N, C-alpha and C positions, 0 to 999 in steps of 0.2 A: 760214636756212629762217626766213621769218615765219611770227611768231607767228598761230596759231589758235586762236580763240573754239570751245569745244565747250558744246552745251547738253547735261547731265546730268539725265535725272529720269526718275522713275517713273509711270506710269498703268495706270488701270483697262481691262478691256475698252470700260468703256463710256464713256474719255475723261476720265476724272476724273484729278486730282493727286494719288494715293494709291496708295501700298504696303500691300498685303492679306498679315498674318501668314501663315506655312503651317505645318504641322507642324514639329516639332524635329527638323532634318536636317541635321549637321554637314556635308556634301556639297553639299546646295544652299545652305547659306549660302555656304562654300566658293565655291563658283559665281557665284554673286549677286556677294559681294563683288569676285571675282578682276575681274570682268568689270566693273563701274561704277566700279570706284576704285583698285582697286591694279594694274591694268594701265596705268592713263593715269597713275598717280601722279607717275613718273619724268620725267615728259613735260609736267608741270605745273606754273608755281610762282603762281599768280594765283588767287584765289577772288573770283568777281562774284556779288553777293550783294544781297536784297530786306532791308529791318527786320526783319519779322518773322522769318525763316530766318534772319538774323543771331542777332537776339537767342534764340533759340531753341537753336541752335548754341553761342553762346557760354556760354549757362547749362548746357549738357552736357556737351560734346565736353572741354574743358580737364580735369575731373576724372577723363576715362579714360585719361590718358597710360601709368597703368602696370596698366590693367585685364587682365586673368587673357587674355581673350579675343584671339586673337592679330588677327583682324579690325578689332575696334573699335580697340585699342590703334593698331595702324599706322593707322589714317585717324584717332584723335584725334592721335598725334604729327604727321602730316601737315599737318593742317587747323591745328594751333597754330603752325606752324613757316611755312606759307607767308603771301605778302600776300591781306590781305583788302579789296576795295575793297568797301563797303558803299553803295547808291545810296537815300538816301533825305533828305525836307527837314524831316522832324520828332525825327530821332534826335540825341541832345542828344551822349552820348560814347560812344565805342567803344574799349573799356578790353581785348578783347582783343588776346593779340600780336600786332604787326606787321597792325594794322586800320586804317583812315581811312574817312571819308564822303564821299561825294560828292554836293552837291548839284546839282548842275548834267545837263547833258542826258548820258545813257548814249550818245550815237551819236558825242559828244565825245571824253569819257572812254575808249571802246573804241578809238576813232579815235589819240587818243594814247598809249595804250598799245602799240598794234601798233608803234609809230615807235619802241619805245624796244627796247633788246636784251632779251630773257629765253625763257623757258618760255612753253608754253600756258596758254590759261586758260580756266576750265571756270564756265558761268551756271550755278549749283545750285538756284537761288531765291528769291525766291517765283516765283510764278505769275505776277504782275503785267509782272514784272523778267521773264520767260521770254519772255512774250506779245509787249512791245516789242521786245526782239532780234530775234525772230523774224520781225514785223511790219515791222521796218526792215530784215531783211536784213542782219544782222550777223553770224550766224552761220556756220562754216565746216563745222560737223560738229552733228549732232544724234543724240545716244546714249540709248535707253531701254528700260527694262525696263517688258514688259509684262504685270498680273499678270492670271492665266486669272479675272475677278472682275466681274461685274457687282455694282456699290453702289447705283447709284438716286442720287445724292446728293454734293453737295460742290464741289471748283472746277475749272471745266471747264480742262484743259489749254491747250487750243489755243481762242482765242477770237478768230478774226482778222475784219475788216472784213469784209461782205460783198461779195461780186463786184459790181458793177455791170452791169445788161445782161444778166443771166443769169436764164433763167426754164427749162432743160431739164433733163435727167439727166446732160448729161455736158459736163464744161466744157473750151472747145478750148485749146488751147496758147497759151501767153502772156495769157491771160485777166488782166485786170486784180483785183490781189488774190490770186491763184493762186503759190502757193510749192513750185518740184520740190524731190525729193530726188534720192541716187544711191544706191544700196543698197550698203554698204562690208561689210557682216557680220551674219549673223543667227546666232543661237546658244542653242536650246531647252536649258533647264533642266529638272533634274528635279522640284521643285516645278511645273511647268506653266508658270512664266513663259517669258517669250522676252525676248531682248536684242537690240535692232537699232539700228546704227549704219549711219548716213546721213552725206555731204556733200552739201553745197549743190550742184545743180546748176543754173547759169545757163547761158540761151541764149548769151551770148555770152564765156562761159567766163570772167566778169571776176571780179574777189574784193570783197568789202565797203569 
């Protein structure tokens, strides 16, 4: 099976890349972690990260490999074990286990990784990396947890180039700059958030 590129992110109702905290609810926590990470873990062996996300994770998750929280523990062990590819022109060292820095083209590196044997890859942040992957049509699936909140500020998750020659409310099929997806799964959570999983939909059925 060809290796897939999955974009896995959190988003508020007003489109910002953020996860809003809810009441302490173990069942809601279980739903979230199972959908976003624990389900895909067995089919993924590579994380694709931007510099800021990598630095944040490298300073946090390695210390939780033996934590009492089963979900945090599972993700800490998973993220420490798998390959981590950091796209950065400024990061000097990547000391977290199984990490390496890529300074060249995101598209070229993803194409190279696709050509190698292995499992799927997850793009997990930062926002600029996600936007680059989506703008270049490099993703196979888009997996989102949408929080039922409006926060009014932050980093917009989607910031694609404006569609040229378009001034109406309806964007036609095939319009330049339009990216379409096919719904694979929708799952409401007790918290009011909803998990959405889409596959990239291309008119010619081609792969990136």
